[in-house]
A tleap script that builds the chain and sets N, CA, C and O, in Angstrom:
source leaprc.protein.ff14SB
mol = sequence {
  NMET THR ILE LEU ARG THR ASP SER GLY THR
  PHE VAL GLU GLN ASP TYR GLY ASN ARG TYR
  TRP TYR ASN THR ILE THR ALA ASP THR ILE
  VAL PRO ASP TRP VAL ARG GLN GLN GLY TYR
  THR HIE ILE ILE GLU VAL THR ASN SER LEU
  ILE ARG TYR ALA LEU ILE TYR LYS THR VAL
  ALA TYR VAL CYS VAL ASP GLU ASP SER TYR
  GLY ASN GLY ILE ASN GLU LYS TRP SER ILE
  CLYS
}
set mol.1.N position { 312.407 -51.219 56.490 }
set mol.1.CA position { 312.269 -50.549 57.770 }
set mol.1.C position { 310.802 -50.565 58.184 }
set mol.1.O position { 309.930 -50.214 57.389 }
set mol.2.N position { 310.530 -50.964 59.401 }
set mol.2.CA position { 309.176 -50.980 59.928 }
set mol.2.C position { 308.954 -49.748 60.783 }
set mol.2.O position { 309.777 -49.407 61.633 }
set mol.3.N position { 307.830 -49.084 60.547 }
set mol.3.CA position { 307.512 -47.874 61.302 }
set mol.3.C position { 307.077 -48.233 62.716 }
set mol.3.O position { 307.554 -47.645 63.686 }
set mol.4.N position { 306.167 -49.205 62.831 }
set mol.4.CA position { 305.620 -49.573 64.129 }
set mol.4.C position { 306.471 -50.684 64.736 }
set mol.4.O position { 306.583 -51.772 64.171 }
set mol.5.N position { 307.056 -50.406 65.862 }
set mol.5.CA position { 307.950 -51.375 66.483 }
set mol.5.C position { 307.238 -52.220 67.546 }
set mol.5.O position { 307.625 -53.362 67.792 }
set mol.6.N position { 306.219 -51.669 68.162 }
set mol.6.CA position { 305.446 -52.414 69.149 }
set mol.6.C position { 303.985 -52.347 68.745 }
set mol.6.O position { 303.331 -51.321 68.934 }
set mol.7.N position { 303.482 -53.413 68.202 }
set mol.7.CA position { 302.118 -53.429 67.691 }
set mol.7.C position { 301.105 -53.623 68.798 }
set mol.7.O position { 301.300 -54.431 69.705 }
set mol.8.N position { 300.001 -52.859 68.710 }
set mol.8.CA position { 298.879 -53.061 69.610 }
set mol.8.C position { 297.995 -54.175 69.091 }
set mol.8.O position { 297.351 -54.884 69.864 }
set mol.9.N position { 297.967 -54.325 67.769 }
set mol.9.CA position { 297.110 -55.340 67.196 }
set mol.9.C position { 297.236 -55.413 65.691 }
set mol.9.O position { 298.035 -54.707 65.074 }
set mol.10.N position { 296.431 -56.280 65.121 }
set mol.10.CA position { 296.413 -56.481 63.690 }
set mol.10.C position { 294.991 -56.782 63.261 }
set mol.10.O position { 294.188 -57.267 64.058 }
set mol.11.N position { 294.679 -56.500 62.020 }
set mol.11.CA position { 293.379 -56.857 61.470 }
set mol.11.C position { 293.515 -57.138 59.989 }
set mol.11.O position { 294.481 -56.724 59.348 }
set mol.12.N position { 292.530 -57.852 59.450 }
set mol.12.CA position { 292.477 -58.120 58.020 }
set mol.12.C position { 291.314 -57.335 57.440 }
set mol.12.O position { 290.183 -57.444 57.913 }
set mol.13.N position { 291.594 -56.548 56.422 }
set mol.13.CA position { 290.574 -55.763 55.740 }
set mol.13.C position { 289.789 -56.721 54.837 }
set mol.13.O position { 290.383 -57.475 54.067 }
set mol.14.N position { 288.462 -56.690 54.932 }
set mol.14.CA position { 287.621 -57.700 54.291 }
set mol.14.C position { 287.615 -57.660 52.772 }
set mol.14.O position { 287.649 -58.719 52.145 }
set mol.15.N position { 287.575 -56.496 52.158 }
set mol.15.CA position { 287.416 -56.425 50.708 }
set mol.15.C position { 288.584 -57.025 49.936 }
set mol.15.O position { 288.374 -57.700 48.928 }
set mol.16.N position { 289.799 -56.792 50.389 }
set mol.16.CA position { 290.979 -57.247 49.652 }
set mol.16.C position { 291.815 -58.275 50.401 }
set mol.16.O position { 292.739 -58.852 49.828 }
set mol.17.N position { 291.509 -58.512 51.661 }
set mol.17.CA position { 292.229 -59.507 52.441 }
set mol.17.C position { 293.603 -59.069 52.906 }
set mol.17.O position { 294.419 -59.914 53.275 }
set mol.18.N position { 293.886 -57.769 52.899 }
set mol.18.CA position { 295.189 -57.270 53.352 }
set mol.18.C position { 295.234 -57.204 54.879 }
set mol.18.O position { 294.265 -56.807 55.526 }
set mol.19.N position { 296.372 -57.596 55.438 }
set mol.19.CA position { 296.583 -57.526 56.889 }
set mol.19.C position { 297.310 -56.232 57.229 }
set mol.19.O position { 298.264 -55.845 56.555 }
set mol.20.N position { 296.846 -55.570 58.282 }
set mol.20.CA position { 297.453 -54.320 58.748 }
set mol.20.C position { 297.776 -54.425 60.229 }
set mol.20.O position { 297.067 -55.082 60.991 }
set mol.21.N position { 298.863 -53.765 60.624 }
set mol.21.CA position { 299.256 -53.682 62.025 }
set mol.21.C position { 298.995 -52.268 62.506 }
set mol.21.O position { 299.131 -51.310 61.745 }
set mol.22.N position { 298.619 -52.140 63.772 }
set mol.22.CA position { 298.319 -50.811 64.295 }
set mol.22.C position { 298.806 -50.663 65.724 }
set mol.22.O position { 299.039 -51.638 66.438 }
set mol.23.N position { 298.951 -49.409 66.112 }
set mol.23.CA position { 299.289 -49.025 67.486 }
set mol.23.C position { 298.238 -48.061 67.996 }
set mol.23.O position { 297.643 -47.307 67.227 }
set mol.24.N position { 298.016 -48.092 69.290 }
set mol.24.CA position { 297.130 -47.125 69.932 }
set mol.24.C position { 297.897 -45.831 70.162 }
set mol.24.O position { 299.052 -45.847 70.586 }
set mol.25.N position { 297.247 -44.724 69.879 }
set mol.25.CA position { 297.850 -43.417 70.148 }
set mol.25.C position { 297.695 -43.129 71.641 }
set mol.25.O position { 296.580 -43.091 72.162 }
set mol.26.N position { 298.812 -42.929 72.315 }
set mol.26.CA position { 298.800 -42.626 73.745 }
set mol.26.C position { 299.217 -41.171 73.942 }
set mol.26.O position { 299.507 -40.460 72.980 }
set mol.27.N position { 299.243 -40.746 75.186 }
set mol.27.CA position { 299.667 -39.374 75.501 }
set mol.27.C position { 301.113 -39.137 75.085 }
set mol.27.O position { 301.491 -38.002 74.794 }
set mol.28.N position { 301.931 -40.192 75.051 }
set mol.28.CA position { 303.346 -40.068 74.695 }
set mol.28.C position { 303.604 -40.166 73.195 }
set mol.28.O position { 304.720 -39.902 72.749 }
set mol.29.N position { 302.598 -40.541 72.411 }
set mol.29.CA position { 302.776 -40.705 70.971 }
set mol.29.C position { 302.905 -39.337 70.308 }
set mol.29.O position { 302.098 -38.439 70.551 }
set mol.30.N position { 303.918 -39.191 69.477 }
set mol.30.CA position { 304.127 -37.936 68.756 }
set mol.30.C position { 303.331 -37.993 67.460 }
set mol.30.O position { 303.645 -38.764 66.553 }
set mol.31.N position { 302.295 -37.163 67.391 }
set mol.31.CA position { 301.438 -37.064 66.206 }
set mol.31.C position { 301.108 -35.594 65.972 }
set mol.31.O position { 301.217 -34.787 66.895 }
set mol.32.N position { 300.706 -35.232 64.754 }
set mol.32.CA position { 300.269 -33.849 64.519 }
set mol.32.C position { 299.072 -33.499 65.410 }
set mol.32.O position { 298.287 -34.377 65.768 }
set mol.33.N position { 298.936 -32.245 65.758 }
set mol.33.CA position { 297.841 -31.798 66.639 }
set mol.33.C position { 296.469 -32.177 66.102 }
set mol.33.O position { 295.584 -32.551 66.871 }
set mol.34.N position { 296.283 -32.084 64.785 }
set mol.34.CA position { 294.958 -32.348 64.209 }
set mol.34.C position { 294.509 -33.787 64.435 }
set mol.34.O position { 293.310 -34.062 64.451 }
set mol.35.N position { 295.453 -34.705 64.611 }
set mol.35.CA position { 295.102 -36.116 64.842 }
set mol.35.C position { 294.324 -36.240 66.148 }
set mol.35.O position { 293.277 -36.886 66.185 }
set mol.36.N position { 294.817 -35.640 67.197 }
set mol.36.CA position { 294.122 -35.679 68.490 }
set mol.36.C position { 292.835 -34.851 68.446 }
set mol.36.O position { 291.810 -35.259 68.992 }
set mol.37.N position { 292.894 -33.698 67.799 }
set mol.37.CA position { 291.717 -32.826 67.729 }
set mol.37.C position { 290.549 -33.511 67.023 }
set mol.37.O position { 289.391 -33.286 67.377 }
set mol.38.N position { 290.844 -34.338 66.036 }
set mol.38.CA position { 289.787 -35.011 65.287 }
set mol.38.C position { 289.445 -36.389 65.854 }
set mol.38.O position { 288.602 -37.097 65.302 }
set mol.39.N position { 290.091 -36.766 66.945 }
set mol.39.CA position { 289.692 -37.953 67.685 }
set mol.39.C position { 290.239 -39.282 67.198 }
set mol.39.O position { 289.739 -40.332 67.602 }
set mol.40.N position { 291.251 -39.268 66.345 }
set mol.40.CA position { 291.826 -40.544 65.902 }
set mol.40.C position { 292.540 -41.209 67.069 }
set mol.40.O position { 293.210 -40.544 67.860 }
set mol.41.N position { 292.393 -42.514 67.170 }
set mol.41.CA position { 292.918 -43.251 68.320 }
set mol.41.C position { 293.994 -44.275 67.968 }
set mol.41.O position { 294.602 -44.867 68.860 }
set mol.42.N position { 294.233 -44.489 66.669 }
set mol.42.CA position { 295.196 -45.493 66.241 }
set mol.42.C position { 296.040 -45.015 65.067 }
set mol.42.O position { 295.636 -44.139 64.303 }
set mol.43.N position { 297.214 -45.610 64.943 }
set mol.43.CA position { 298.092 -45.418 63.792 }
set mol.43.C position { 298.194 -46.766 63.098 }
set mol.43.O position { 298.551 -47.763 63.724 }
set mol.44.N position { 297.882 -46.801 61.807 }
set mol.44.CA position { 297.961 -48.037 61.026 }
set mol.44.C position { 299.186 -47.963 60.124 }
set mol.44.O position { 299.421 -46.949 59.466 }
set mol.45.N position { 299.960 -49.034 60.097 }
set mol.45.CA position { 301.061 -49.135 59.145 }
set mol.45.C position { 300.502 -49.729 57.853 }
set mol.45.O position { 300.146 -50.906 57.803 }
set mol.46.N position { 300.429 -48.901 56.809 }
set mol.46.CA position { 299.881 -49.340 55.523 }
set mol.46.C position { 300.977 -50.004 54.686 }
set mol.46.O position { 300.762 -51.068 54.104 }
set mol.47.N position { 302.140 -49.378 54.628 }
set mol.47.CA position { 303.340 -49.959 54.021 }
set mol.47.C position { 304.496 -49.619 54.945 }
set mol.47.O position { 304.301 -48.999 55.990 }
set mol.48.N position { 305.692 -50.022 54.562 }
set mol.48.CA position { 306.851 -49.722 55.407 }
set mol.48.C position { 307.153 -48.236 55.496 }
set mol.48.O position { 307.895 -47.809 56.381 }
set mol.49.N position { 306.586 -47.436 54.587 }
set mol.49.CA position { 306.867 -46.000 54.638 }
set mol.49.C position { 305.599 -45.148 54.678 }
set mol.49.O position { 305.672 -43.935 54.481 }
set mol.50.N position { 304.442 -45.755 54.929 }
set mol.50.CA position { 303.190 -45.010 54.940 }
set mol.50.C position { 302.337 -45.419 56.131 }
set mol.50.O position { 302.099 -46.603 56.367 }
set mol.51.N position { 301.882 -44.417 56.876 }
set mol.51.CA position { 300.964 -44.671 57.982 }
set mol.51.C position { 299.675 -43.903 57.735 }
set mol.51.O position { 299.642 -42.938 56.973 }
set mol.52.N position { 298.622 -44.349 58.391 }
set mol.52.CA position { 297.325 -43.671 58.364 }
set mol.52.C position { 296.830 -43.589 59.805 }
set mol.52.O position { 297.161 -44.433 60.638 }
set mol.53.N position { 296.036 -42.566 60.082 }
set mol.53.CA position { 295.405 -42.426 61.388 }
set mol.53.C position { 293.996 -42.976 61.273 }
set mol.53.O position { 293.363 -42.851 60.225 }
set mol.54.N position { 293.496 -43.588 62.352 }
set mol.54.CA position { 292.205 -44.269 62.256 }
set mol.54.C position { 291.523 -44.402 63.602 }
set mol.54.O position { 292.118 -44.199 64.661 }
set mol.55.N position { 290.253 -44.752 63.516 }
set mol.55.CA position { 289.453 -45.222 64.653 }
set mol.55.C position { 289.172 -46.689 64.351 }
set mol.55.O position { 288.551 -47.003 63.336 }
set mol.56.N position { 289.617 -47.580 65.209 }
set mol.56.CA position { 289.459 -49.008 64.958 }
set mol.56.C position { 288.517 -49.606 65.991 }
set mol.56.O position { 288.705 -49.454 67.198 }
set mol.57.N position { 287.502 -50.289 65.484 }
set mol.57.CA position { 286.533 -50.981 66.331 }
set mol.57.C position { 286.593 -52.468 66.013 }
set mol.57.O position { 287.465 -52.903 65.259 }
set mol.58.N position { 285.694 -53.241 66.567 }
set mol.58.CA position { 285.743 -54.696 66.415 }
set mol.58.C position { 285.552 -55.160 64.963 }
set mol.58.O position { 286.243 -56.076 64.517 }
set mol.59.N position { 284.632 -54.545 64.230 }
set mol.59.CA position { 284.333 -55.005 62.873 }
set mol.59.C position { 284.529 -53.948 61.792 }
set mol.59.O position { 284.301 -54.218 60.613 }
set mol.60.N position { 284.946 -52.755 62.181 }
set mol.60.CA position { 285.111 -51.671 61.213 }
set mol.60.C position { 286.243 -50.740 61.643 }
set mol.60.O position { 286.497 -50.552 62.833 }
set mol.61.N position { 286.914 -50.166 60.652 }
set mol.61.CA position { 287.927 -49.145 60.907 }
set mol.61.C position { 287.580 -47.938 60.049 }
set mol.61.O position { 287.272 -48.079 58.866 }
set mol.62.N position { 287.628 -46.749 60.645 }
set mol.62.CA position { 287.460 -45.508 59.912 }
set mol.62.C position { 288.853 -44.928 59.729 }
set mol.62.O position { 289.474 -44.457 60.681 }
set mol.63.N position { 289.337 -44.970 58.486 }
set mol.63.CA position { 290.728 -44.651 58.189 }
set mol.63.C position { 290.815 -43.309 57.467 }
set mol.63.O position { 290.153 -43.099 56.450 }
set mol.64.N position { 291.629 -42.410 57.995 }
set mol.64.CA position { 291.849 -41.108 57.375 }
set mol.64.C position { 292.743 -41.310 56.151 }
set mol.64.O position { 293.898 -41.715 56.277 }
set mol.65.N position { 292.195 -41.024 54.961 }
set mol.65.CA position { 292.938 -41.232 53.723 }
set mol.65.C position { 293.339 -39.931 53.038 }
set mol.65.O position { 294.150 -39.938 52.111 }
set mol.66.N position { 292.773 -38.814 53.491 }
set mol.66.CA position { 293.065 -37.515 52.878 }
set mol.66.C position { 292.520 -36.423 53.799 }
set mol.66.O position { 292.010 -36.712 54.882 }
set mol.67.N position { 292.629 -35.188 53.369 }
set mol.67.CA position { 292.022 -34.098 54.135 }
set mol.67.C position { 291.303 -33.155 53.188 }
set mol.67.O position { 291.676 -33.017 52.024 }
set mol.68.N position { 290.270 -32.513 53.702 }
set mol.68.CA position { 289.508 -31.558 52.882 }
set mol.68.C position { 290.170 -30.188 52.924 }
set mol.68.O position { 291.220 -30.024 53.545 }
set mol.69.N position { 289.570 -29.218 52.275 }
set mol.69.CA position { 290.162 -27.882 52.186 }
set mol.69.C position { 290.216 -27.154 53.530 }
set mol.69.O position { 290.896 -26.136 53.654 }
set mol.70.N position { 289.505 -27.668 54.532 }
set mol.70.CA position { 289.516 -27.086 55.879 }
set mol.70.C position { 290.490 -27.802 56.816 }
set mol.70.O position { 290.612 -27.436 57.985 }
set mol.71.N position { 291.179 -28.817 56.306 }
set mol.71.CA position { 292.121 -29.573 57.129 }
set mol.71.C position { 291.489 -30.687 57.926 }
set mol.71.O position { 292.142 -31.265 58.795 }
set mol.72.N position { 290.227 -31.008 57.656 }
set mol.72.CA position { 289.559 -32.119 58.336 }
set mol.72.C position { 289.842 -33.425 57.609 }
set mol.72.O position { 289.947 -33.460 56.383 }
set mol.73.N position { 289.961 -34.486 58.373 }
set mol.73.CA position { 290.234 -35.784 57.787 }
set mol.73.C position { 289.071 -36.293 56.943 }
set mol.73.O position { 287.905 -36.106 57.289 }
set mol.74.N position { 289.409 -36.936 55.835 }
set mol.74.CA position { 288.420 -37.630 55.007 }
set mol.74.C position { 288.618 -39.115 55.279 }
set mol.74.O position { 289.694 -39.664 55.045 }
set mol.75.N position { 287.572 -39.752 55.773 }
set mol.75.CA position { 287.672 -41.149 56.193 }
set mol.75.C position { 287.089 -42.105 55.170 }
set mol.75.O position { 286.126 -41.794 54.470 }
set mol.76.N position { 287.707 -43.291 55.106 }
set mol.76.CA position { 287.117 -44.419 54.408 }
set mol.76.C position { 286.703 -45.421 55.475 }
set mol.76.O position { 287.389 -45.577 56.485 }
set mol.77.N position { 285.596 -46.091 55.256 }
set mol.77.CA position { 285.138 -47.119 56.176 }
set mol.77.C position { 285.628 -48.457 55.644 }
set mol.77.O position { 285.275 -48.865 54.538 }
set mol.78.N position { 286.454 -49.143 56.451 }
set mol.78.CA position { 286.976 -50.455 56.078 }
set mol.78.C position { 286.300 -51.503 56.954 }
set mol.78.O position { 286.368 -51.415 58.180 }
set mol.79.N position { 285.659 -52.476 56.357 }
set mol.79.CA position { 285.154 -53.628 57.105 }
set mol.79.C position { 286.349 -54.517 57.426 }
set mol.79.O position { 287.193 -54.771 56.566 }
set mol.80.N position { 286.412 -54.985 58.668 }
set mol.80.CA position { 287.573 -55.782 59.083 }
set mol.80.C position { 287.134 -57.077 59.717 }
set mol.80.O position { 286.006 -57.202 60.193 }
set mol.81.N position { 288.046 -58.053 59.719 }
set mol.81.CA position { 287.798 -59.323 60.403 }
set mol.81.C position { 288.874 -59.598 61.410 }
set mol.81.O position { 288.837 -60.625 62.088 }
savepdb mol mol.pdb
quit
């Protein structure tokens, strides 16, 4: 089962060469409130059953991989091609 049915784009993560598909978060996208509050603009499909929220730019993606004790996202910086 694929989570993302209409992809906005794809990128390859540089360190491991994995390809990821993502969608842009729009006003109609159903996401937890904290996603919008913390400024995430994309949803990345990591596996068929796992998504991550992220900020995706031309050469880098800041991917939320966890949250701290205050509920703020903890980001990893992924270099992308």
